[in-house]
C-alpha positions as CSV (number, residue, x, y, z in Angstrom):
1,M,6.1,-35.3,-167.1
2,N,8.6,-34.3,-164.5
3,K,8.2,-35.9,-161.1
4,R,7.4,-33.5,-158.2
5,S,9.3,-33.9,-155.0
6,N,7.3,-34.7,-151.8
7,E,7.8,-31.1,-150.7
8,S,6.4,-29.6,-153.9
9,T,3.5,-32.0,-153.7
10,R,2.6,-30.8,-150.2
11,S,2.8,-27.3,-151.5
12,L,0.3,-28.3,-154.1
13,L,-2.1,-29.5,-151.4
14,N,-1.8,-26.3,-149.5
15,E,-2.5,-24.1,-152.5
16,H,-5.9,-22.5,-152.6
17,T,-6.2,-23.1,-156.3
18,E,-9.6,-23.8,-157.9
19,L,-8.9,-27.5,-158.2
20,S,-6.3,-28.6,-155.6
21,L,-6.2,-32.1,-154.4
22,Q,-7.6,-31.0,-151.1
23,R,-10.6,-29.4,-152.8
24,I,-11.2,-32.6,-154.7
25,L,-11.1,-34.8,-151.6
26,T,-13.8,-32.7,-149.9
27,D,-16.1,-32.2,-152.8
28,S,-18.5,-35.1,-153.6
29,I,-18.9,-34.3,-157.3
30,L,-15.2,-33.7,-157.9
31,L,-14.1,-36.7,-155.8
32,H,-16.4,-39.1,-157.8
33,S,-15.1,-37.7,-161.1
34,F,-11.5,-38.0,-160.0
35,E,-12.1,-41.6,-158.8
36,L,-13.6,-42.5,-162.1
37,Y,-10.6,-41.1,-163.9
38,L,-8.2,-43.0,-161.7
39,T,-10.2,-46.2,-162.2
40,H,-9.8,-45.9,-165.9
41,D,-6.1,-45.2,-165.4
42,W,-5.8,-48.3,-163.2
43,S,-4.5,-46.2,-160.3
44,H,-7.6,-45.7,-158.1
45,E,-6.0,-47.6,-155.2
46,N,-3.9,-44.5,-154.5
47,L,-6.9,-42.4,-153.8
48,L,-8.5,-45.1,-151.7
49,F,-5.4,-45.3,-149.6
50,I,-5.3,-41.6,-148.9
51,E,-9.0,-41.6,-147.9
52,A,-8.4,-44.6,-145.6
53,V,-5.4,-42.8,-143.9
54,N,-7.5,-39.7,-143.5
55,Q,-10.2,-41.8,-141.8
56,L,-7.6,-43.2,-139.4
57,R,-6.3,-39.7,-138.6
58,H,-9.7,-38.0,-138.0
59,D,-12.1,-40.6,-136.8
60,T,-11.6,-39.9,-133.1
61,N,-14.5,-41.9,-131.7
62,N,-12.5,-45.1,-131.5
63,T,-10.9,-47.3,-128.9
64,S,-7.3,-48.5,-129.1
65,K,-8.5,-51.8,-130.5
66,D,-10.6,-50.0,-133.2
67,I,-7.5,-48.0,-134.2
68,E,-5.4,-51.1,-134.4
69,D,-8.0,-52.8,-136.5
70,M,-8.2,-49.8,-138.9
71,F,-4.4,-49.8,-139.2
72,F,-4.2,-53.5,-140.1
73,R,-7.1,-53.2,-142.5
74,I,-5.2,-50.4,-144.3
75,Y,-2.0,-52.6,-144.3
76,N,-3.8,-55.7,-145.5
77,T,-5.8,-53.8,-148.2
78,F,-3.0,-51.6,-149.6
79,I,0.5,-52.5,-148.5
80,A,0.9,-56.2,-147.9
81,V,2.3,-58.2,-150.8
82,G,-0.6,-59.4,-152.9
83,A,-3.1,-57.0,-151.2
84,P,-6.3,-56.4,-153.2
85,F,-5.4,-52.8,-153.8
86,E,-1.6,-53.0,-153.4
87,I,0.0,-49.6,-153.9
88,N,3.4,-49.3,-155.7
89,I,5.6,-47.7,-153.1
90,K,9.3,-48.0,-152.1
91,S,8.6,-48.0,-148.4
92,Q,6.7,-51.3,-148.4
93,E,9.5,-53.4,-146.8
94,Q,10.3,-50.6,-144.3
95,I,6.6,-50.6,-143.1
96,E,6.7,-54.4,-142.7
97,Q,9.8,-54.2,-140.5
98,K,8.2,-51.6,-138.3
99,I,5.1,-53.7,-137.9
100,R,7.3,-56.7,-136.8
101,T,8.8,-54.5,-134.1
102,T,5.4,-53.6,-132.7
103,Q,3.8,-57.0,-132.8
104,W,3.9,-57.3,-129.0
105,I,2.1,-54.0,-128.3
106,I,-1.2,-52.3,-129.2
107,I,-0.5,-49.7,-131.8
108,T,-1.8,-46.2,-131.0
109,R,-3.2,-43.7,-133.6
110,N,0.0,-41.6,-133.7
111,E,2.2,-44.7,-134.0
112,A,0.0,-46.0,-136.8
113,L,0.2,-42.7,-138.7
114,E,4.0,-42.6,-138.2
115,I,4.4,-46.1,-139.7
116,L,2.3,-45.0,-142.7
117,K,3.9,-41.6,-143.0
118,D,6.4,-42.4,-145.8
119,A,3.8,-44.4,-147.8
120,E,1.4,-41.5,-147.5
121,E,4.0,-39.0,-148.9
122,E,4.8,-41.3,-151.8
123,V,1.1,-41.7,-152.7
124,L,0.5,-38.0,-152.4
125,A,3.3,-37.4,-154.9
126,I,1.7,-40.0,-157.2
127,L,-1.7,-38.3,-156.9
128,G,-0.2,-34.9,-157.4
129,N,1.1,-36.0,-160.8
130,K,-2.2,-37.7,-161.6
131,L,-4.1,-34.5,-160.8
132,E,-2.2,-32.6,-163.5
133,D,-3.3,-35.2,-166.0
134,F,-6.9,-35.2,-164.7
135,L,-7.2,-31.4,-165.1
136,R,-6.6,-31.8,-168.8
137,T,-9.5,-34.2,-169.3
138,S,-13.2,-33.8,-169.9
139,F,-13.8,-35.4,-166.5
140,A,-12.4,-32.4,-164.8
141,T,-14.2,-29.9,-167.0
142,T,-17.6,-31.4,-166.5
143,S,-17.4,-32.1,-162.8
144,S,-15.9,-28.6,-162.2
145,K,-18.8,-27.0,-163.8
146,Q,-21.3,-29.1,-161.8
147,S,-19.4,-28.3,-158.6
148,K,-19.5,-24.6,-159.4
149,V,-23.3,-24.8,-159.6
150,H,-23.4,-26.2,-156.1
151,S,-20.9,-23.7,-154.9
152,E,-22.6,-20.5,-156.2
153,P,-23.5,-17.9,-153.6
154,I,-27.0,-18.5,-152.4
155,S,-29.8,-16.0,-152.6
156,S,-30.1,-13.6,-149.6
157,L,-33.8,-14.7,-149.5
158,Q,-33.0,-18.4,-149.0
159,R,-32.7,-20.0,-145.6
160,R,-29.5,-21.9,-145.1
161,V,-29.8,-25.4,-143.6
162,V,-26.7,-27.2,-142.6
163,I,-27.0,-31.0,-141.9
164,I,-24.2,-32.8,-140.1
165,G,-24.4,-36.5,-140.9
166,G,-25.6,-38.3,-144.0
167,G,-27.4,-41.2,-142.4
168,F,-31.2,-41.8,-142.4
169,T,-32.1,-38.6,-140.5
170,G,-29.8,-36.4,-142.5
171,F,-30.8,-38.0,-145.8
172,T,-34.5,-37.6,-145.0
173,V,-34.2,-33.9,-144.0
174,A,-32.1,-33.2,-147.1
175,S,-34.4,-35.1,-149.5
176,I,-37.4,-33.1,-148.3
177,L,-35.9,-29.6,-148.1
178,D,-33.4,-29.5,-151.0
179,P,-36.1,-29.4,-153.7
180,M,-37.8,-26.4,-152.0
181,P,-36.7,-23.1,-153.5
182,L,-36.7,-21.4,-150.0
183,F,-33.9,-23.6,-148.7
184,H,-30.3,-24.0,-149.5
185,V,-29.1,-27.3,-148.0
186,T,-25.5,-28.1,-147.1
187,L,-24.8,-31.8,-146.1
188,I,-21.6,-32.6,-144.2
189,D,-20.6,-36.2,-144.1
190,T,-17.5,-38.3,-143.7
191,K,-18.7,-40.5,-146.6
192,D,-19.4,-39.7,-150.3
193,S,-22.7,-41.6,-150.2
194,F,-25.7,-42.7,-148.2
195,E,-25.5,-46.3,-146.8
196,Y,-28.5,-48.5,-146.3
197,T,-27.6,-50.2,-143.1
198,P,-30.7,-52.5,-142.8
199,H,-29.1,-54.7,-145.4
200,I,-25.6,-55.0,-143.8
201,V,-26.3,-58.5,-142.4
202,T,-27.5,-59.7,-145.8
203,K,-24.4,-58.2,-147.4
204,L,-22.1,-60.1,-145.0
205,V,-23.9,-63.5,-145.0
206,S,-25.4,-63.7,-148.5
207,P,-23.6,-61.1,-150.6
208,E,-24.9,-62.7,-153.8
209,K,-28.4,-61.6,-152.7
210,S,-27.5,-58.1,-151.7
211,S,-27.4,-54.8,-153.6
212,S,-24.7,-52.2,-153.4
213,L,-26.0,-50.7,-150.1
214,R,-25.0,-47.1,-151.1
215,F,-26.1,-44.3,-153.4
216,S,-24.3,-41.0,-153.9
217,H,-25.4,-38.0,-151.8
218,S,-25.5,-36.1,-155.1
219,S,-28.3,-38.3,-156.3
220,Y,-30.7,-36.6,-153.9
221,I,-29.1,-33.2,-153.2
222,K,-29.5,-31.5,-156.6
223,N,-29.6,-27.8,-155.5
224,G,-27.5,-27.7,-152.4
225,K,-23.9,-28.5,-151.5
226,I,-22.1,-31.6,-150.2
227,I,-18.9,-31.5,-148.1
228,I,-16.9,-34.5,-147.2
229,G,-14.9,-34.2,-144.0
230,Y,-15.0,-34.1,-140.2
231,V,-16.6,-31.2,-138.3
232,E,-13.9,-29.3,-136.4
233,D,-16.1,-26.8,-134.5
234,V,-19.6,-25.3,-134.0
235,C,-19.2,-21.6,-133.2
236,E,-20.5,-18.1,-133.6
237,D,-23.7,-18.5,-131.7
238,A,-24.2,-21.9,-133.2
239,K,-24.8,-20.4,-136.6
240,C,-21.4,-21.5,-138.0
241,V,-19.8,-24.9,-138.6
242,K,-16.1,-25.2,-139.3
243,I,-15.0,-28.0,-141.5
244,N,-11.8,-28.5,-143.6
245,G,-10.7,-25.1,-142.5
246,E,-13.8,-23.5,-144.0
247,K,-16.7,-21.8,-142.2
248,I,-20.2,-22.7,-143.3
249,Y,-22.9,-20.4,-141.9
250,C,-26.5,-21.5,-141.4
251,D,-30.0,-20.4,-140.2
252,Y,-30.9,-24.0,-139.1
253,L,-28.5,-26.7,-137.9
254,V,-29.4,-30.4,-137.9
255,L,-27.4,-32.8,-135.9
256,A,-27.8,-36.2,-137.5
257,T,-24.4,-37.8,-136.6
258,G,-25.9,-41.2,-135.5
259,S,-23.8,-43.9,-133.8
260,S,-21.0,-46.3,-134.7
261,Y,-20.1,-49.9,-133.8
262,A,-16.8,-51.3,-132.8
263,N,-16.6,-53.0,-136.1
264,Q,-17.7,-52.6,-139.8
265,L,-21.4,-53.1,-139.1
266,K,-21.4,-49.3,-139.5
267,S,-18.8,-47.5,-141.4
268,T,-17.3,-44.0,-142.0
269,D,-15.4,-45.2,-145.1
270,S,-15.5,-42.2,-147.4
271,S,-15.2,-44.4,-150.5
272,S,-18.0,-46.8,-151.5
273,L,-15.4,-49.0,-153.2
274,Y,-13.2,-49.3,-150.0
275,R,-16.4,-50.0,-148.0
276,T,-17.5,-52.8,-150.4
277,T,-14.0,-54.3,-150.3
278,G,-14.1,-54.4,-146.5
279,L,-17.5,-56.0,-146.5
280,N,-16.5,-58.6,-149.1
281,N,-13.5,-59.5,-147.0
282,I,-15.7,-60.1,-144.0
283,A,-18.1,-62.1,-146.0
284,N,-15.3,-64.4,-147.2
285,K,-14.1,-64.8,-143.6
286,I,-17.6,-65.9,-142.6
287,K,-17.8,-68.3,-145.5
288,N,-14.5,-70.0,-144.8
289,S,-14.8,-70.1,-141.0
290,H,-15.9,-73.1,-138.9
291,K,-16.7,-71.2,-135.7
292,I,-18.3,-67.7,-135.2
293,L,-18.3,-65.7,-132.0
294,I,-20.7,-62.8,-131.7
295,I,-20.2,-60.6,-128.7
296,G,-23.5,-58.8,-127.8
297,A,-27.0,-60.3,-128.0
298,G,-29.0,-57.3,-128.9
299,L,-31.1,-57.2,-132.0
300,V,-28.2,-56.8,-134.3
301,G,-26.2,-59.6,-132.7
302,C,-29.2,-61.9,-132.8
303,E,-29.9,-61.0,-136.5
304,L,-26.3,-61.8,-137.5
305,A,-26.3,-65.1,-135.5
306,A,-29.6,-66.3,-137.1
307,A,-28.5,-65.3,-140.6
308,I,-25.2,-67.2,-140.3
309,A,-26.7,-70.3,-138.5
310,E,-29.6,-70.6,-141.0
311,K,-27.4,-70.6,-144.1
312,K,-25.7,-73.5,-145.7
313,F,-22.5,-72.1,-147.1
314,D,-20.6,-73.4,-150.2
315,S,-17.4,-74.0,-148.4
316,V,-15.4,-76.6,-146.4
317,Y,-17.7,-75.8,-143.4
318,P,-21.2,-75.5,-144.9
319,K,-22.8,-75.1,-141.4
320,K,-21.2,-72.8,-138.9
321,K,-21.0,-73.2,-135.1
322,V,-22.3,-69.9,-133.8
323,T,-21.8,-68.7,-130.2
324,L,-23.6,-65.7,-128.9
325,V,-22.2,-64.1,-125.7
326,E,-24.2,-61.5,-123.7
327,A,-23.2,-59.7,-120.5
328,K,-26.7,-59.1,-119.4
329,D,-29.0,-61.9,-118.0
330,R,-31.0,-62.2,-121.2
331,I,-30.8,-61.5,-124.9
332,I,-32.5,-58.6,-126.7
333,Y,-32.6,-56.8,-123.4
334,R,-35.1,-54.1,-124.5
335,A,-37.7,-56.5,-125.9
336,D,-40.7,-57.8,-124.0
337,E,-40.6,-61.3,-122.4
338,K,-42.8,-62.9,-125.0
339,Q,-40.7,-61.6,-127.9
340,R,-37.5,-62.6,-126.1
341,K,-38.6,-66.2,-125.5
342,K,-39.6,-66.6,-129.1
343,A,-36.2,-65.3,-130.3
344,E,-34.3,-67.5,-127.9
345,K,-36.3,-70.6,-129.0
346,F,-35.7,-69.7,-132.6
347,L,-31.9,-69.2,-132.2
348,M,-31.4,-72.4,-130.2
349,G,-33.4,-74.3,-132.8
350,L,-30.8,-73.2,-135.3
351,G,-28.1,-74.5,-133.1
352,V,-26.8,-71.2,-131.8
353,K,-25.1,-71.5,-128.4
354,I,-26.3,-68.7,-126.2
355,I,-24.2,-67.6,-123.2
356,V,-25.7,-64.9,-120.9
357,N,-24.3,-63.2,-117.7
358,E,-20.8,-63.5,-119.2
359,R,-18.8,-60.3,-119.9
360,I,-16.0,-60.2,-122.4
361,I,-13.4,-58.3,-120.4
362,T,-10.3,-57.9,-122.5
363,H,-8.8,-58.2,-125.9
364,V,-5.3,-59.6,-126.1
365,S,-2.6,-59.5,-128.8
366,E,0.5,-61.2,-127.6
367,G,2.7,-64.1,-128.5
368,G,1.4,-64.0,-132.0
369,Q,-2.0,-64.8,-130.7
370,Q,-5.1,-62.6,-130.7
371,G,-8.5,-63.0,-129.1
372,Y,-10.7,-62.2,-126.2
373,Y,-11.0,-63.4,-122.6
374,D,-14.3,-63.5,-120.8
375,A,-14.8,-63.0,-117.0
376,S,-14.7,-66.7,-116.4
377,G,-11.3,-67.0,-117.9
378,N,-12.3,-68.6,-121.2
379,F,-10.2,-67.6,-124.2
380,Y,-11.6,-67.1,-127.7
381,S,-8.8,-67.2,-130.2
382,S,-9.0,-65.3,-133.5
383,D,-7.4,-68.4,-135.0
384,E,-10.3,-70.6,-134.0
385,Y,-13.2,-68.1,-134.2
386,T,-14.2,-65.3,-136.6
387,I,-15.2,-62.7,-134.0
388,F,-17.8,-59.9,-134.3
389,L,-18.5,-57.2,-131.8
390,A,-22.2,-56.4,-131.9
391,T,-21.9,-54.2,-128.8
392,G,-20.1,-51.0,-127.8
393,V,-22.3,-48.7,-129.8
394,K,-20.7,-45.2,-129.6
395,V,-22.6,-42.0,-130.1
396,N,-21.0,-39.6,-132.6
397,T,-21.2,-36.4,-130.5
398,S,-17.6,-35.7,-129.5
399,F,-17.5,-32.6,-131.8
400,I,-20.2,-31.1,-129.6
401,E,-18.2,-31.6,-126.5
402,N,-15.2,-29.9,-128.1
403,S,-17.0,-27.0,-129.7
404,T,-15.9,-23.5,-128.8
405,N,-19.4,-22.0,-129.0
406,D,-20.5,-19.6,-126.3
407,P,-22.8,-20.4,-124.5
408,P,-21.6,-24.0,-124.6
409,L,-23.4,-26.7,-126.5
410,D,-22.2,-29.5,-124.3
411,T,-25.0,-28.7,-121.8
412,C,-27.3,-30.4,-124.4
413,L,-25.5,-33.7,-123.8
414,D,-26.6,-36.2,-121.1
415,K,-24.2,-38.3,-119.1
416,N,-24.1,-40.9,-121.9
417,G,-23.2,-38.3,-124.5
418,L,-26.7,-38.4,-126.1
419,I,-28.2,-35.1,-127.3
420,R,-31.1,-34.1,-125.1
421,V,-34.0,-33.0,-127.3
422,R,-37.5,-31.7,-126.9
423,P,-40.5,-33.6,-128.3
424,T,-40.2,-31.2,-131.4
425,L,-36.6,-32.6,-131.9
426,Q,-35.2,-29.2,-131.1
427,V,-32.2,-29.5,-128.9
428,D,-32.9,-29.0,-125.2
429,H,-31.0,-25.7,-124.9
430,W,-32.3,-22.5,-123.3
431,K,-31.1,-20.3,-126.2
432,Y,-30.8,-22.3,-129.5
433,N,-34.2,-23.0,-131.0
434,H,-32.7,-23.3,-134.5
435,I,-30.8,-26.5,-133.7
436,F,-32.5,-29.9,-134.3
437,A,-31.3,-33.4,-133.7
438,G,-32.6,-36.9,-134.6
439,G,-31.7,-40.5,-134.8
440,D,-29.3,-42.6,-132.7
441,A,-27.5,-39.6,-131.2
442,T,-30.6,-38.4,-129.3
443,N,-31.9,-39.3,-125.9
444,I,-35.4,-40.3,-127.1
445,I,-36.3,-43.8,-125.7
446,E,-37.2,-45.6,-128.9
447,E,-36.1,-48.6,-130.9
448,K,-33.0,-47.1,-132.5
449,T,-33.6,-48.3,-136.1
450,A,-33.3,-46.8,-139.5
451,Y,-37.1,-46.4,-139.5
452,A,-37.1,-44.3,-136.3
453,A,-34.3,-42.1,-137.7
454,T,-36.3,-41.6,-140.9
455,I,-39.5,-40.4,-139.2
456,A,-37.3,-38.2,-137.0
457,G,-36.1,-36.6,-140.3
458,V,-39.6,-36.0,-141.4
459,C,-40.4,-34.3,-138.1
460,I,-37.3,-32.0,-138.3
461,A,-38.0,-31.0,-141.9
462,R,-41.7,-30.3,-141.1
463,N,-40.8,-28.2,-138.1
464,I,-38.3,-26.1,-140.0
465,C,-41.0,-25.4,-142.5
466,R,-43.5,-24.5,-139.8
467,I,-41.1,-22.0,-138.2
468,E,-40.6,-20.4,-141.6
469,K,-44.4,-20.1,-141.9
470,G,-44.6,-18.5,-138.5
471,K,-46.1,-21.5,-136.8
472,E,-44.9,-23.3,-133.6
473,P,-43.1,-26.6,-134.0
474,I,-45.0,-29.7,-133.2
475,A,-44.1,-32.9,-131.3
476,Q,-43.7,-36.3,-132.8
477,G,-46.9,-38.1,-132.8
478,N,-49.0,-35.0,-133.5
479,K,-50.7,-33.6,-136.7
480,G,-49.6,-36.3,-139.0
481,L,-46.1,-36.8,-137.6
482,L,-45.5,-40.4,-136.4
483,A,-44.4,-41.1,-132.9
484,P,-41.1,-42.8,-132.3
485,P,-41.4,-46.6,-132.3
486,R,-41.0,-48.1,-128.8
487,N,-40.8,-51.7,-130.1
488,T,-39.1,-53.4,-133.0
489,L,-41.3,-53.2,-136.1
490,H,-39.4,-55.6,-138.2
491,G,-38.7,-59.3,-138.4
492,I,-40.8,-62.4,-138.2
493,K,-43.1,-62.4,-135.1
494,S,-42.8,-66.1,-134.5
495,H,-39.0,-65.7,-134.4
496,G,-39.2,-62.9,-131.8
497,G,-38.6,-60.2,-134.4
498,I,-35.5,-61.9,-135.9
499,G,-35.2,-62.6,-139.6
500,K,-36.9,-61.3,-142.7
501,K,-39.9,-62.6,-144.6
502,S,-40.3,-62.0,-148.3
503,L,-42.9,-59.5,-149.5
504,S,-44.8,-60.2,-152.7
505,Y,-44.8,-57.7,-155.5
506,I,-48.3,-56.5,-154.5
507,E,-47.2,-56.1,-150.9
508,R,-44.3,-54.0,-151.9
509,K,-46.5,-51.8,-154.1
510,L,-49.2,-51.4,-151.5
511,A,-46.9,-51.0,-148.5
512,F,-48.4,-47.6,-147.7
513,L,-51.7,-49.3,-146.8
514,N,-50.4,-51.4,-143.9
515,P,-48.2,-50.1,-141.1
516,T,-46.9,-53.6,-140.5
517,W,-45.1,-53.3,-143.9
518,Q,-43.3,-50.1,-142.8
519,V,-40.2,-52.2,-142.4
520,L,-37.1,-50.9,-144.1
521,K,-35.5,-54.2,-143.8
522,Y,-37.9,-55.4,-146.5
523,F,-36.5,-52.9,-149.0
524,N,-33.2,-52.1,-150.6
525,E,-31.6,-48.7,-150.8
526,K,-33.1,-47.8,-154.2
527,Q,-36.6,-48.7,-153.0
528,F,-36.1,-46.7,-149.8
529,L,-35.0,-43.6,-151.8
530,K,-38.2,-43.9,-153.8
531,I,-40.3,-44.3,-150.6
532,V,-38.9,-41.0,-149.2
533,Q,-38.9,-39.0,-152.4
534,E,-42.1,-40.2,-154.0
535,T,-44.4,-40.9,-151.0
536,S,-47.6,-38.9,-150.8
537,K,-47.8,-35.8,-148.6
538,N,-50.1,-37.6,-146.2
539,S,-48.2,-40.9,-146.2
540,K,-48.8,-43.3,-143.3
541,I,-45.4,-44.8,-144.0
542,I,-43.1,-42.0,-142.8
543,G,-45.6,-39.3,-141.7
544,R,-47.0,-36.2,-143.3
545,L,-44.5,-34.3,-145.3
546,P,-44.5,-30.4,-145.4
547,K,-45.8,-28.4,-148.4
548,V,-43.2,-27.0,-150.7
549,L,-42.0,-23.5,-149.7
550,S,-40.9,-21.0,-152.2
551,I,-39.0,-17.8,-151.8
552,P,-41.5,-15.2,-150.6
553,M,-42.5,-12.2,-152.6
554,E,-40.9,-8.9,-151.5
555,Q,-44.0,-7.5,-149.9
556,D,-44.4,-10.6,-147.8
557,Q,-40.9,-10.7,-146.4
558,S,-41.3,-8.4,-143.3
559,T,-44.5,-10.3,-142.2
560,I,-42.7,-13.7,-142.5
561,I,-39.6,-12.5,-140.7
562,N,-41.7,-11.2,-137.7
563,S,-43.8,-14.4,-137.5
564,R,-40.6,-16.5,-137.8
565,L,-39.0,-14.7,-134.8
566,H,-42.2,-15.2,-132.8
567,S,-42.4,-18.9,-133.7
568,Q,-38.9,-19.6,-132.5
569,Q,-39.8,-18.5,-129.0
570,V,-41.5,-21.9,-128.5
571,H,-42.6,-23.5,-125.3
572,W,-40.2,-26.0,-123.9
573,Y,-42.7,-28.8,-123.6
574,P,-46.1,-29.0,-125.4
575,K,-49.1,-29.5,-123.2
576,K,-49.7,-33.1,-124.3
577,V,-46.5,-35.1,-124.4
578,T,-46.5,-38.8,-124.2
579,L,-42.9,-39.4,-125.3
580,S,-40.1,-40.7,-123.1
581,Y,-36.5,-39.5,-123.2
582,K,-33.2,-40.9,-121.9
583,S,-31.5,-38.6,-119.5
584,D,-30.6,-38.4,-115.9
585,H,-34.3,-39.0,-115.3
586,S,-36.4,-41.7,-117.0
587,V,-39.1,-39.2,-118.1
588,R,-38.6,-35.6,-118.8
589,P,-40.9,-33.1,-117.0
590,T,-44.0,-31.8,-118.9
591,G,-44.2,-28.5,-117.1
592,N,-42.3,-26.0,-114.9
593,D,-40.3,-24.6,-117.7
594,N,-37.0,-23.4,-116.2
595,T,-35.7,-21.7,-119.3
596,D,-35.6,-18.2,-117.6
597,D,-33.6,-19.6,-114.7
598,R,-31.0,-21.0,-117.0
599,K,-30.9,-17.7,-119.0
600,Q,-30.4,-15.6,-115.9
601,Q,-27.7,-18.0,-114.5
602,Y,-25.8,-17.8,-117.7
603,I,-26.0,-14.0,-117.9
604,K,-24.9,-13.8,-114.2
605,D,-22.0,-16.1,-114.8
606,N,-20.9,-14.2,-117.9
607,S,-21.7,-10.6,-116.8
608,N,-18.1,-9.5,-117.3
609,S,-17.6,-11.2,-120.6
610,T,-18.3,-10.0,-124.1
611,A,-20.6,-12.8,-125.0
612,A,-23.9,-11.4,-126.2
613,Y,-27.2,-13.0,-125.3
């Protein structure tokens, strides 16, 4: 086979052919099939590299330190001599020279991409050739047919639901609505799979006891469509999402983008294999370290500290010296005093050193030395400590700020970038009743856990169905929907909510009988999938699920359309609301709806424009 030049390879990527490389990279079914083919061909590292570079290019919700970490992770995984997925490129030495010239400065995103540019072009050329071989195989034939099924035009009678984000809220909404004939679901995510984050700590500390953490989005979306990529815009009266240069239209839009950490406790890695490799590397660092520094003593930081301190590792340093640093005056800041004291006693009993009222102020990378300074001048070197950032949670809502929609959607964001929602989980916007949001990205005051995001997904799915039936949406905590949890539900009470007790076989089977077993940390990703998909309609675990909706008969369509239009003109706040919301005020008002005032102000401000109300 003749080698293509880099220029012709780029031309291949820009072609709008049925199975271009770009199409494969954004289609979950085709991507999985191509990855399997490359794995059998012993060349899958090339695809993983391109996915990692795309992540570096598009994941804009990062600090300069995050970008540098992503860059060196790519280098150490794919380019360094002896790397676990070392790629065969001519520019390896050239890249190493460039890295040596930048060792005294923090590398920016553009600089990182420039350093990797030649390697990216070489790998694209390799993949271009591999693609030709792939298209001749049964892998391509089968996956192309499956992908076509998902890409067929939907019925004009179906309602289009676009979900941005494949975490717990997005997964739950999709799992409930995708099987219903009335809905066509499109899930947009940066990953090819759902990740079960409650088991991340176990994966890092005791990988031998952990499961894979992930399952493919296609395992629960059987009738809809999955798109891998980064949302570029929300536009056209918030009924259109632009991604990968394509416009996806919808009748309902669900914002389930969640949050991210400043480290790999949460990940946007598109490939499960790349993600697993990263977690395994961290697990090995913990195993071989003597000292561990955890910055941030919230629930996640305390969980990680306890898990490491409890375990006796099979290494030179069986027991680790764990230091927990918190900027506030106490650990687990949102917990009540009783729970906090139990947690503190438990951690100190394990030998964890707790430092409060101490802020980590800067990260340094100079003189060949990396680490962090605290406000008191103490330096924690990366050579001495394995360092984890369990703080700096960032909400993934930047695409809303940058959207070109008119009227603007950024009015839905509070000063912290959280999405303001009503008790029905519809976004708090005077015009758009078809947009819902749930999970970490919202301003609801709740314990931001996987469980809270799951019951939010049930609420959203149920309210979409209610609107379709001509009924008004209902608030969380009403008519079988569960209220958002204000306190931590998981962990061992005597340890202040930290740690995980074992459930017996009977307890797992009868979990629906006892709300105290509604703890996702007790289960793995396969069991969670079963809980959501096979739970009874009146389940006390995640709330009452909606009845299955079919496409209406022709004679019923006009009646349903009229009732649907009426139901979308909902009241801003139901009469009985007991939920609290984060915003510029601690509690949102329960009356004095000012919707009309905002409408009139917008119309006045745009009276000379062509924007239609």
